[in-house]
ZAPATOR-147189 format. One record per residue (C-alpha): residue number from 1; x, y, z. Coordinates in nm, 3 decimals, always signed. Example, Ala and Ser with C-alpha at 12.3 -4.5 7.8 and 13.67 -1.06 7.14 Angstrom:
# ZAPATOR-147189
{nr: 1	c1: +1.230	c2: -0.450	c3: +0.780}
{nr: 2	c1: +1.367	c2: -0.106	c3: +0.714}
This chain:
# ZAPATOR-147189
{nr: 1	c1: -0.636	c2: -0.211	c3: -2.011}
{nr: 2	c1: -0.616	c2: -0.589	c3: -2.100}
{nr: 3	c1: -0.402	c2: -0.822	c3: -1.908}
{nr: 4	c1: -0.274	c2: -1.170	c3: -2.050}
{nr: 5	c1: -0.401	c2: -1.456	c3: -1.895}
{nr: 6	c1: -0.113	c2: -1.589	c3: -1.630}
{nr: 7	c1: -0.106	c2: -1.945	c3: -1.628}
{nr: 8	c1: +0.112	c2: -1.986	c3: -1.326}
{nr: 9	c1: +0.117	c2: -1.836	c3: -0.980}
{nr: 10	c1: +0.502	c2: -1.780	c3: -0.958}
{nr: 11	c1: +0.489	c2: -1.386	c3: -0.991}
{nr: 12	c1: +0.375	c2: -1.119	c3: -0.787}
{nr: 13	c1: -0.010	c2: -1.001	c3: -0.869}
{nr: 14	c1: -0.047	c2: -0.773	c3: -1.140}
{nr: 15	c1: -0.266	c2: -0.546	c3: -0.922}
{nr: 16	c1: -0.199	c2: -0.252	c3: -0.722}
{nr: 17	c1: -0.323	c2: -0.170	c3: -0.347}
{nr: 18	c1: -0.690	c2: -0.085	c3: -0.347}
{nr: 19	c1: -0.709	c2: +0.250	c3: -0.132}
{nr: 20	c1: -0.803	c2: +0.090	c3: +0.219}
{nr: 21	c1: -0.581	c2: +0.342	c3: +0.421}
{nr: 22	c1: -0.789	c2: +0.644	c3: +0.228}
{nr: 23	c1: -0.976	c2: +0.652	c3: +0.574}
{nr: 24	c1: -0.698	c2: +0.764	c3: +0.788}
{nr: 25	c1: -0.636	c2: +1.077	c3: +0.533}
{nr: 26	c1: -0.864	c2: +1.301	c3: +0.759}
{nr: 27	c1: -0.639	c2: +1.191	c3: +1.069}
{nr: 28	c1: -0.340	c2: +1.317	c3: +0.839}
{nr: 29	c1: -0.491	c2: +1.668	c3: +0.775}
{nr: 30	c1: -0.539	c2: +1.695	c3: +1.148}
{nr: 31	c1: -0.155	c2: +1.667	c3: +1.217}
{nr: 32	c1: -0.059	c2: +1.839	c3: +0.893}
{nr: 33	c1: -0.319	c2: +2.108	c3: +0.837}
{nr: 34	c1: -0.297	c2: +2.256	c3: +0.465}
{nr: 35	c1: +0.044	c2: +2.102	c3: +0.421}
{nr: 36	c1: -0.110	c2: +1.765	c3: +0.424}
{nr: 37	c1: -0.316	c2: +1.833	c3: +0.130}
{nr: 38	c1: -0.030	c2: +2.012	c3: -0.016}
{nr: 39	c1: +0.179	c2: +1.709	c3: -0.001}
{nr: 40	c1: -0.129	c2: +1.482	c3: -0.119}
{nr: 41	c1: -0.048	c2: +1.643	c3: -0.456}
{nr: 42	c1: +0.324	c2: +1.657	c3: -0.423}
{nr: 43	c1: +0.357	c2: +1.266	c3: -0.355}
{nr: 44	c1: +0.129	c2: +1.181	c3: -0.636}
{nr: 45	c1: +0.345	c2: +1.365	c3: -0.882}
{nr: 46	c1: +0.655	c2: +1.182	c3: -0.736}
{nr: 47	c1: +0.512	c2: +0.843	c3: -0.721}
{nr: 48	c1: +0.364	c2: +0.892	c3: -1.071}
{nr: 49	c1: +0.723	c2: +0.996	c3: -1.190}
{nr: 50	c1: +0.889	c2: +0.745	c3: -1.014}
{nr: 51	c1: +0.636	c2: +0.477	c3: -1.130}
{nr: 52	c1: +0.701	c2: +0.564	c3: -1.501}
{nr: 53	c1: +1.063	c2: +0.567	c3: -1.511}
{nr: 54	c1: +1.086	c2: +0.241	c3: -1.283}
{nr: 55	c1: +0.991	c2: +0.024	c3: -1.594}
{nr: 56	c1: +1.229	c2: +0.186	c3: -1.814}
{nr: 57	c1: +1.553	c2: +0.063	c3: -1.891}
{nr: 58	c1: +1.824	c2: +0.254	c3: -2.112}
{nr: 59	c1: +1.698	c2: +0.144	c3: -2.438}
{nr: 60	c1: +1.384	c2: +0.202	c3: -2.374}
{nr: 61	c1: +1.264	c2: -0.122	c3: -2.385}
{nr: 62	c1: +1.062	c2: -0.246	c3: -2.116}
{nr: 63	c1: +1.182	c2: -0.647	c3: -2.017}
{nr: 64	c1: +1.205	c2: -0.647	c3: -1.663}
{nr: 65	c1: +0.891	c2: -0.803	c3: -1.489}
{nr: 66	c1: +0.922	c2: -0.734	c3: -1.117}
{nr: 67	c1: +1.057	c2: -0.475	c3: -0.888}
{nr: 68	c1: +1.344	c2: -0.727	c3: -0.790}
{nr: 69	c1: +1.418	c2: -0.802	c3: -1.127}
{nr: 70	c1: +1.497	c2: -0.430	c3: -1.166}
{nr: 71	c1: +1.711	c2: -0.414	c3: -0.868}
{nr: 72	c1: +1.924	c2: -0.720	c3: -0.974}
{nr: 73	c1: +1.975	c2: -0.562	c3: -1.295}
{nr: 74	c1: +2.074	c2: -0.202	c3: -1.151}
{nr: 75	c1: +2.318	c2: -0.388	c3: -0.888}
{nr: 76	c1: +2.444	c2: -0.659	c3: -1.128}
{nr: 77	c1: +2.381	c2: -0.896	c3: -0.853}
{nr: 78	c1: +2.224	c2: -1.285	c3: -0.885}
{nr: 79	c1: +1.944	c2: -1.283	c3: -0.602}
{nr: 80	c1: +2.033	c2: -1.597	c3: -0.407}
{nr: 81	c1: +2.399	c2: -1.414	c3: -0.318}
{nr: 82	c1: +2.257	c2: -1.069	c3: -0.267}
{nr: 83	c1: +1.917	c2: -1.115	c3: -0.139}
{nr: 84	c1: +1.897	c2: -0.733	c3: +0.020}
{nr: 85	c1: +1.698	c2: -0.616	c3: -0.283}
{nr: 86	c1: +1.423	c2: -0.875	c3: -0.184}
{nr: 87	c1: +1.343	c2: -0.741	c3: +0.139}
{nr: 88	c1: +1.214	c2: -0.409	c3: +0.107}
{nr: 89	c1: +0.920	c2: -0.545	c3: -0.143}
{nr: 90	c1: +0.849	c2: -0.815	c3: +0.112}
{nr: 91	c1: +0.840	c2: -0.618	c3: +0.451}
{nr: 92	c1: +0.618	c2: -0.372	c3: +0.261}
{nr: 93	c1: +0.348	c2: -0.654	c3: +0.154}
{nr: 94	c1: +0.383	c2: -0.806	c3: +0.520}
{nr: 95	c1: +0.309	c2: -0.471	c3: +0.695}
{nr: 96	c1: +0.016	c2: -0.414	c3: +0.441}
{nr: 97	c1: -0.120	c2: -0.759	c3: +0.617}
{nr: 98	c1: -0.041	c2: -0.642	c3: +0.939}
{nr: 99	c1: -0.251	c2: -0.276	c3: +0.874}
{nr: 100	c1: -0.523	c2: -0.468	c3: +0.736}
{nr: 101	c1: -0.556	c2: -0.667	c3: +1.065}
{nr: 102	c1: -0.500	c2: -0.370	c3: +1.253}
{nr: 103	c1: -0.776	c2: -0.187	c3: +1.057}
{nr: 104	c1: -1.041	c2: -0.455	c3: +1.097}
{nr: 105	c1: -0.945	c2: -0.428	c3: +1.505}
{nr: 106	c1: -1.023	c2: -0.065	c3: +1.494}
{nr: 107	c1: -1.326	c2: -0.057	c3: +1.274}
{nr: 108	c1: -1.476	c2: -0.368	c3: +1.492}
{nr: 109	c1: -1.390	c2: -0.176	c3: +1.831}
{nr: 110	c1: -1.542	c2: +0.148	c3: +1.689}
{nr: 111	c1: -1.852	c2: -0.086	c3: +1.673}
{nr: 112	c1: -1.833	c2: -0.280	c3: +1.976}
{nr: 113	c1: -1.608	c2: -0.074	c3: +2.194}
{nr: 114	c1: -1.645	c2: -0.323	c3: +2.505}
{nr: 115	c1: -1.473	c2: -0.608	c3: +2.320}
{nr: 116	c1: -1.123	c2: -0.720	c3: +2.411}
{nr: 117	c1: -0.868	c2: -0.521	c3: +2.154}
{nr: 118	c1: -0.704	c2: -0.863	c3: +2.073}
{nr: 119	c1: -1.054	c2: -1.020	c3: +1.982}
{nr: 120	c1: -1.135	c2: -0.864	c3: +1.651}
{nr: 121	c1: -0.762	c2: -0.956	c3: +1.514}
{nr: 122	c1: -0.799	c2: -1.309	c3: +1.648}
{nr: 123	c1: -1.167	c2: -1.347	c3: +1.491}
{nr: 124	c1: -0.973	c2: -1.205	c3: +1.141}
{nr: 125	c1: -0.714	c2: -1.462	c3: +1.208}
{nr: 126	c1: -0.959	c2: -1.761	c3: +1.153}
{nr: 127	c1: -1.135	c2: -1.591	c3: +0.882}
{nr: 128	c1: -0.773	c2: -1.546	c3: +0.703}
{nr: 129	c1: -0.638	c2: -1.911	c3: +0.736}
{nr: 130	c1: -0.759	c2: -2.038	c3: +0.422}
{nr: 131	c1: -0.551	c2: -1.822	c3: +0.232}
{nr: 132	c1: -0.271	c2: -2.053	c3: +0.301}
{nr: 133	c1: -0.438	c2: -2.246	c3: +0.049}
{nr: 134	c1: -0.471	c2: -1.972	c3: -0.187}
{nr: 135	c1: -0.261	c2: -2.080	c3: -0.520}
{nr: 136	c1: -0.460	c2: -1.920	c3: -0.783}
{nr: 137	c1: -0.365	c2: -1.583	c3: -0.936}
{nr: 138	c1: -0.709	c2: -1.510	c3: -1.098}
{nr: 139	c1: -0.912	c2: -1.553	c3: -0.759}
{nr: 140	c1: -0.697	c2: -1.298	c3: -0.591}
{nr: 141	c1: -0.707	c2: -1.069	c3: -0.888}
{nr: 142	c1: -1.125	c2: -1.096	c3: -0.894}
{nr: 143	c1: -1.134	c2: -1.032	c3: -0.540}
{nr: 144	c1: -0.890	c2: -0.715	c3: -0.563}
{nr: 145	c1: -1.155	c2: -0.585	c3: -0.870}
{nr: 146	c1: -1.490	c2: -0.648	c3: -0.650}
{nr: 147	c1: -1.291	c2: -0.465	c3: -0.308}
{nr: 148	c1: -1.223	c2: -0.155	c3: -0.564}
{nr: 149	c1: -1.582	c2: -0.148	c3: -0.655}
{nr: 150	c1: -1.697	c2: -0.181	c3: -0.299}
{nr: 151	c1: -1.439	c2: +0.053	c3: -0.179}
{nr: 152	c1: -1.567	c2: +0.326	c3: -0.408}
{nr: 153	c1: -1.928	c2: +0.292	c3: -0.289}
{nr: 154	c1: -1.830	c2: +0.300	c3: +0.092}
{nr: 155	c1: -1.598	c2: +0.639	c3: -0.017}
{nr: 156	c1: -1.911	c2: +0.783	c3: -0.169}
{nr: 157	c1: -2.132	c2: +0.720	c3: +0.151}
{nr: 158	c1: -1.880	c2: +0.880	c3: +0.370}
{nr: 159	c1: -1.832	c2: +1.168	c3: +0.121}
{nr: 160	c1: -2.241	c2: +1.194	c3: +0.119}
{nr: 161	c1: -2.244	c2: +1.204	c3: +0.501}
{nr: 162	c1: -2.002	c2: +1.489	c3: +0.521}
{nr: 163	c1: -2.183	c2: +1.707	c3: +0.319}
{nr: 164	c1: -2.507	c2: +1.646	c3: +0.479}
{nr: 165	c1: -2.319	c2: +1.846	c3: +0.740}
{nr: 166	c1: -2.180	c2: +2.113	c3: +0.555}
{nr: 167	c1: -2.352	c2: +2.379	c3: +0.758}
{nr: 168	c1: -2.134	c2: +2.256	c3: +1.066}
{nr: 169	c1: -1.777	c2: +2.245	c3: +0.886}
{nr: 170	c1: -1.506	c2: +2.440	c3: +1.069}
{nr: 171	c1: -1.242	c2: +2.513	c3: +0.762}
{nr: 172	c1: -1.091	c2: +2.756	c3: +1.049}
{nr: 173	c1: -0.956	c2: +2.464	c3: +1.230}
{nr: 174	c1: -0.691	c2: +2.355	c3: +0.929}
{nr: 175	c1: -0.427	c2: +2.517	c3: +0.986}
{nr: 176	c1: -0.064	c2: +2.620	c3: +0.813}
{nr: 177	c1: +0.179	c2: +2.576	c3: +1.100}
{nr: 178	c1: +0.225	c2: +2.163	c3: +1.199}
{nr: 179	c1: +0.404	c2: +2.040	c3: +1.461}
{nr: 180	c1: +0.724	c2: +1.907	c3: +1.355}
{nr: 181	c1: +0.666	c2: +1.584	c3: +1.596}
{nr: 182	c1: +0.360	c2: +1.464	c3: +1.455}
{nr: 183	c1: +0.379	c2: +1.581	c3: +1.071}
{nr: 184	c1: +0.576	c2: +1.285	c3: +1.005}
{nr: 185	c1: +0.291	c2: +1.060	c3: +1.096}
{nr: 186	c1: +0.086	c2: +1.241	c3: +0.814}
{nr: 187	c1: +0.335	c2: +1.256	c3: +0.535}
{nr: 188	c1: +0.375	c2: +0.867	c3: +0.617}
{nr: 189	c1: +0.011	c2: +0.819	c3: +0.593}
{nr: 190	c1: +0.002	c2: +0.987	c3: +0.287}
{nr: 191	c1: +0.294	c2: +0.779	c3: +0.124}
{nr: 192	c1: +0.154	c2: +0.491	c3: +0.226}
{nr: 193	c1: -0.179	c2: +0.539	c3: +0.044}
{nr: 194	c1: +0.036	c2: +0.578	c3: -0.283}
{nr: 195	c1: +0.304	c2: +0.307	c3: -0.265}
{nr: 196	c1: +0.199	c2: +0.053	c3: -0.520}
{nr: 197	c1: +0.550	c2: +0.024	c3: -0.695}
{nr: 198	c1: +0.662	c2: -0.348	c3: -0.607}
{nr: 199	c1: +0.323	c2: -0.422	c3: -0.831}
{nr: 200	c1: +0.406	c2: -0.181	c3: -1.115}
{nr: 201	c1: +0.658	c2: -0.379	c3: -1.340}
{nr: 202	c1: +0.447	c2: -0.694	c3: -1.325}
{nr: 203	c1: +0.154	c2: -0.490	c3: -1.370}
{nr: 204	c1: +0.315	c2: -0.335	c3: -1.704}
{nr: 205	c1: +0.441	c2: -0.649	c3: -1.813}
{nr: 206	c1: +0.107	c2: -0.804	c3: -1.834}
{nr: 207	c1: -0.043	c2: -0.496	c3: -2.053}
{nr: 208	c1: -0.134	c2: -0.614	c3: -2.422}
{nr: 209	c1: -0.092	c2: -0.251	c3: -2.485}
{nr: 210	c1: +0.231	c2: -0.142	c3: -2.342}
{nr: 211	c1: +0.248	c2: +0.205	c3: -2.479}
{nr: 212	c1: -0.079	c2: +0.298	c3: -2.295}
{nr: 213	c1: +0.094	c2: +0.272	c3: -1.914}
{nr: 214	c1: +0.188	c2: +0.631	c3: -1.878}
{nr: 215	c1: -0.119	c2: +0.719	c3: -1.991}
{nr: 216	c1: -0.293	c2: +0.500	c3: -1.723}
{nr: 217	c1: -0.043	c2: +0.617	c3: -1.438}
{nr: 218	c1: -0.095	c2: +1.001	c3: -1.511}
{nr: 219	c1: -0.473	c2: +1.000	c3: -1.530}
{nr: 220	c1: -0.482	c2: +0.754	c3: -1.203}
{nr: 221	c1: -0.258	c2: +0.977	c3: -1.013}
{nr: 222	c1: -0.446	c2: +1.295	c3: -1.144}
{nr: 223	c1: -0.797	c2: +1.165	c3: -1.011}
{nr: 224	c1: -0.634	c2: +0.999	c3: -0.734}
{nr: 225	c1: -0.465	c2: +1.319	c3: -0.597}
{nr: 226	c1: -0.763	c2: +1.503	c3: -0.640}
{nr: 227	c1: -1.050	c2: +1.284	c3: -0.427}
{nr: 228	c1: -0.755	c2: +1.181	c3: -0.182}
{nr: 229	c1: -0.689	c2: +1.602	c3: -0.100}
{nr: 230	c1: -1.082	c2: +1.678	c3: -0.092}
{nr: 231	c1: -1.175	c2: +1.335	c3: +0.111}
{nr: 232	c1: -0.898	c2: +1.413	c3: +0.356}
{nr: 233	c1: -1.007	c2: +1.801	c3: +0.375}
{nr: 234	c1: -1.381	c2: +1.749	c3: +0.398}
{nr: 235	c1: -1.332	c2: +1.461	c3: +0.663}
{nr: 236	c1: -1.126	c2: +1.678	c3: +0.854}
{nr: 237	c1: -1.337	c2: +2.012	c3: +0.862}
{nr: 238	c1: -1.680	c2: +1.797	c3: +0.927}
{nr: 239	c1: -1.497	c2: +1.659	c3: +1.258}
{nr: 240	c1: -1.238	c2: +1.909	c3: +1.342}
{nr: 241	c1: -1.026	c2: +1.818	c3: +1.631}
{nr: 242	c1: -1.237	c2: +1.510	c3: +1.711}
{nr: 243	c1: -1.119	c2: +1.324	c3: +1.401}
{nr: 244	c1: -1.023	c2: +0.975	c3: +1.485}
{nr: 245	c1: -0.721	c2: +0.762	c3: +1.354}
{nr: 246	c1: -1.029	c2: +0.594	c3: +1.091}
{nr: 247	c1: -1.282	c2: +0.814	c3: +1.024}
{nr: 248	c1: -1.604	c2: +0.586	c3: +0.981}
{nr: 249	c1: -1.537	c2: +0.555	c3: +1.390}
{nr: 250	c1: -1.677	c2: +0.951	c3: +1.374}
{nr: 251	c1: -1.989	c2: +0.884	c3: +1.188}
{nr: 252	c1: -2.268	c2: +0.980	c3: +1.469}
{nr: 253	c1: -2.541	c2: +0.784	c3: +1.308}
{nr: 254	c1: -2.474	c2: +0.456	c3: +1.528}
{nr: 255	c1: -2.636	c2: +0.195	c3: +1.241}
{nr: 256	c1: -2.483	c2: +0.384	c3: +0.991}
{nr: 257	c1: -2.134	c2: +0.389	c3: +1.147}
{nr: 258	c1: -2.188	c2: -0.031	c3: +1.216}
{nr: 259	c1: -2.296	c2: -0.096	c3: +0.873}
{nr: 260	c1: -2.000	c2: +0.090	c3: +0.699}
{nr: 261	c1: -1.726	c2: -0.028	c3: +0.944}
{nr: 262	c1: -1.869	c2: -0.399	c3: +0.918}
{nr: 263	c1: -1.855	c2: -0.350	c3: +0.521}
{nr: 264	c1: -1.498	c2: -0.216	c3: +0.540}
{nr: 265	c1: -1.409	c2: -0.507	c3: +0.773}
{nr: 266	c1: -1.535	c2: -0.755	c3: +0.494}
{nr: 267	c1: -1.341	c2: -0.538	c3: +0.227}
{nr: 268	c1: -1.021	c2: -0.521	c3: +0.442}
{nr: 269	c1: -1.015	c2: -0.920	c3: +0.466}
{nr: 270	c1: -1.093	c2: -0.950	c3: +0.124}
{nr: 271	c1: -0.790	c2: -0.716	c3: +0.059}
{nr: 272	c1: -0.553	c2: -0.902	c3: +0.270}
{nr: 273	c1: -0.505	c2: -1.191	c3: +0.001}
{nr: 274	c1: -0.339	c2: -0.955	c3: -0.241}
{nr: 275	c1: -0.019	c2: -0.844	c3: -0.024}
{nr: 276	c1: -0.025	c2: -1.187	c3: +0.158}
{nr: 277	c1: +0.018	c2: -1.354	c3: -0.195}
{nr: 278	c1: +0.297	c2: -1.121	c3: -0.286}
{nr: 279	c1: +0.482	c2: -1.220	c3: +0.060}
{nr: 280	c1: +0.429	c2: -1.575	c3: +0.034}
{nr: 281	c1: +0.572	c2: -1.580	c3: -0.344}
{nr: 282	c1: +0.844	c2: -1.355	c3: -0.223}
{nr: 283	c1: +0.964	c2: -1.641	c3: +0.035}
{nr: 284	c1: +0.897	c2: -1.930	c3: -0.180}
{nr: 285	c1: +1.087	c2: -1.805	c3: -0.451}
{nr: 286	c1: +1.353	c2: -1.723	c3: -0.216}
{nr: 287	c1: +1.365	c2: -2.003	c3: +0.066}
{nr: 288	c1: +1.139	c2: -2.304	c3: -0.074}
{nr: 289	c1: +1.225	c2: -2.296	c3: -0.441}
{nr: 290	c1: +1.486	c2: -2.613	c3: -0.384}
{nr: 291	c1: +1.752	c2: -2.404	c3: -0.203}
{nr: 292	c1: +1.818	c2: -2.396	c3: +0.062}
{nr: 293	c1: +1.469	c2: -2.581	c3: +0.162}
{nr: 294	c1: +1.309	c2: -2.803	c3: -0.026}
{nr: 295	c1: +1.062	c2: -2.685	c3: -0.339}
{nr: 296	c1: +0.694	c2: -2.587	c3: -0.245}
{nr: 297	c1: +0.605	c2: -2.746	c3: -0.615}
{nr: 298	c1: +0.663	c2: -3.080	c3: -0.737}
{nr: 299	c1: +0.724	c2: -3.176	c3: -1.103}
{nr: 300	c1: +0.425	c2: -3.113	c3: -1.256}
{nr: 301	c1: +0.397	c2: -2.758	c3: -1.112}
{nr: 302	c1: +0.132	c2: -2.862	c3: -0.824}
{nr: 303	c1: +0.149	c2: -2.738	c3: -0.475}
{nr: 304	c1: +0.278	c2: -2.954	c3: -0.221}
{nr: 305	c1: +0.060	c2: -3.039	c3: +0.085}
{nr: 306	c1: +0.341	c2: -2.972	c3: +0.337}
{nr: 307	c1: +0.363	c2: -2.623	c3: +0.199}
{nr: 308	c1: +0.059	c2: -2.541	c3: +0.384}
{nr: 309	c1: +0.221	c2: -2.515	c3: +0.699}
{nr: 310	c1: +0.468	c2: -2.218	c3: +0.636}
{nr: 311	c1: +0.168	c2: -2.006	c3: +0.499}
{nr: 312	c1: -0.026	c2: -2.093	c3: +0.753}
{nr: 313	c1: +0.270	c2: -1.987	c3: +0.982}
{nr: 314	c1: +0.290	c2: -1.646	c3: +0.769}
{nr: 315	c1: -0.073	c2: -1.568	c3: +0.866}
{nr: 316	c1: -0.009	c2: -1.646	c3: +1.206}
{nr: 317	c1: +0.289	c2: -1.383	c3: +1.219}
{nr: 318	c1: +0.101	c2: -1.110	c3: +1.085}
{nr: 319	c1: -0.187	c2: -1.178	c3: +1.325}
{nr: 320	c1: +0.053	c2: -1.172	c3: +1.627}
{nr: 321	c1: +0.242	c2: -0.823	c3: +1.496}
{nr: 322	c1: -0.111	c2: -0.663	c3: +1.435}
{nr: 323	c1: -0.221	c2: -0.729	c3: +1.806}
{nr: 324	c1: +0.165	c2: -0.627	c3: +1.938}
{nr: 325	c1: +0.117	c2: -0.252	c3: +1.779}
{nr: 326	c1: -0.260	c2: -0.183	c3: +1.768}
{nr: 327	c1: -0.251	c2: +0.169	c3: +1.655}
{nr: 328	c1: -0.337	c2: +0.212	c3: +1.293}
{nr: 329	c1: -0.239	c2: +0.546	c3: +1.220}
{nr: 330	c1: +0.084	c2: +0.549	c3: +1.357}
{nr: 331	c1: +0.154	c2: +0.202	c3: +1.223}
{nr: 332	c1: +0.058	c2: +0.324	c3: +0.896}
{nr: 333	c1: +0.260	c2: +0.620	c3: +0.924}
{nr: 334	c1: +0.548	c2: +0.450	c3: +1.039}
{nr: 335	c1: +0.556	c2: +0.235	c3: +0.727}
{nr: 336	c1: +0.506	c2: +0.489	c3: +0.475}
{nr: 337	c1: +0.798	c2: +0.713	c3: +0.580}
{nr: 338	c1: +1.020	c2: +0.412	c3: +0.651}
{nr: 339	c1: +0.948	c2: +0.148	c3: +0.367}
{nr: 340	c1: +0.691	c2: +0.310	c3: +0.167}
{nr: 341	c1: +0.949	c2: +0.650	c3: +0.072}
{nr: 342	c1: +1.253	c2: +0.360	c3: -0.002}
{nr: 343	c1: +1.017	c2: +0.167	c3: -0.261}
{nr: 344	c1: +0.825	c2: +0.451	c3: -0.412}
{nr: 345	c1: +1.081	c2: +0.735	c3: -0.364}
{nr: 346	c1: +1.454	c2: +0.636	c3: -0.332}
{nr: 347	c1: +1.503	c2: +0.326	c3: -0.522}
{nr: 348	c1: +1.315	c2: +0.429	c3: -0.807}
{nr: 349	c1: +1.493	c2: +0.748	c3: -0.867}
{nr: 350	c1: +1.798	c2: +0.581	c3: -0.788}
{nr: 351	c1: +1.764	c2: +0.319	c3: -1.048}
{nr: 352	c1: +1.649	c2: +0.582	c3: -1.293}
{nr: 353	c1: +1.984	c2: +0.797	c3: -1.188}
{nr: 354	c1: +2.191	c2: +0.495	c3: -1.255}
{nr: 355	c1: +2.062	c2: +0.372	c3: -1.570}
{nr: 356	c1: +2.003	c2: +0.719	c3: -1.751}
{nr: 357	c1: +2.270	c2: +0.943	c3: -1.564}
{nr: 358	c1: +2.450	c2: +0.979	c3: -1.927}
{nr: 359	c1: +2.144	c2: +1.001	c3: -2.170}
{nr: 360	c1: +1.920	c2: +1.251	c3: -2.015}
{nr: 361	c1: +1.923	c2: +1.638	c3: -1.886}
{nr: 362	c1: +2.066	c2: +1.781	c3: -1.624}
{nr: 363	c1: +1.704	c2: +1.892	c3: -1.500}
{nr: 364	c1: +1.597	c2: +1.508	c3: -1.516}
{nr: 365	c1: +1.913	c2: +1.416	c3: -1.270}
{nr: 366	c1: +1.878	c2: +1.666	c3: -1.065}
{nr: 367	c1: +1.490	c2: +1.592	c3: -1.004}
{nr: 368	c1: +1.617	c2: +1.236	c3: -0.956}
{nr: 369	c1: +1.845	c2: +1.360	c3: -0.680}
{nr: 370	c1: +1.597	c2: +1.599	c3: -0.525}
{nr: 371	c1: +1.342	c2: +1.279	c3: -0.510}
{nr: 372	c1: +1.597	c2: +1.111	c3: -0.341}
{nr: 373	c1: +1.690	c2: +1.350	c3: -0.085}
{nr: 374	c1: +1.338	c2: +1.400	c3: +0.006}
{nr: 375	c1: +1.293	c2: +1.006	c3: +0.051}
{nr: 376	c1: +1.597	c2: +1.006	c3: +0.255}
{nr: 377	c1: +1.472	c2: +1.301	c3: +0.462}
{nr: 378	c1: +1.137	c2: +1.189	c3: +0.554}
{nr: 379	c1: +1.283	c2: +0.831	c3: +0.654}
{nr: 380	c1: +1.543	c2: +0.974	c3: +0.882}
{nr: 381	c1: +1.281	c2: +1.217	c3: +1.053}
{nr: 382	c1: +1.070	c2: +0.934	c3: +1.095}
{nr: 383	c1: +1.381	c2: +0.742	c3: +1.251}
{nr: 384	c1: +1.453	c2: +1.020	c3: +1.480}
{nr: 385	c1: +1.064	c2: +1.101	c3: +1.584}
């Protein structure tokens, strides 16, 4: 699917998260059993549905270029007076940046267990400081593309390793009953692995052939659900109760584990610029656009030199949070249940219900309400836990 050439880096990058958090799906099956596998399929259906309706207005014409613009249209509120609709996408982008740093720490500690827990994120921080000078959308898009190719190769390596241990699989360890106190972590990880809704409006607005957006959503979610369900199940039956938060740390071959972990660390570092770029654009358009603070850009559209300081501070902020909460699966589940359900379940279904309630069937309206209710239930359950 072809994209228009974007000339000015003021909008959210037209790409989705690359699926780095797939490595925690076997850990989700550890806590959720067969229900986690079932939820992989259910969440794929819900996210596909909400992703498609997110960009559809009452007249059927897609004219909104960002998640924020859709929210402003629904609430009929100017962005500077009511900035609340900006916060969930911004929070999601920042938390994704933090998770990449935490993932780097877990992967490196799996290779070098004697290292300090703050050392790997510290090295990552210095490697990511150049992101403060990243203003080219094309560079981010190309990095994201090659990250996806690399991750597919790494996933295939993990699958092949698990298949070589098929004689030692323990399918009897996959249970139907779940612990209600730990199951929300599994649901959160699954939800988070699908949350790319903050990028979908921009993605669709930059497609040359917009009529194929629905087809693309259907096939990507179908294939994603099949692969994620198999990956989570096969990964768990291979290592059973010894399954770790990041499955690559379970690899018995030390050279293979180190090679795969280092490759994933490099990929995580290269994946960081995408959500970072989105978060930086949100903040710059909200704060540094001439009101309430001076603009980041001069009259010719070039980035001002002093604007690198708040961007560097943003990298530092994600590093501080990463070393404060160094538990990848727990943080991933928390963000998925808290922010992911709102961005992927509640708000898209609410937008569709508000805009289409007079023109769609009762079944569709009931489906919207069911998705909203389930999203709120997952979030409230996460808050209680």
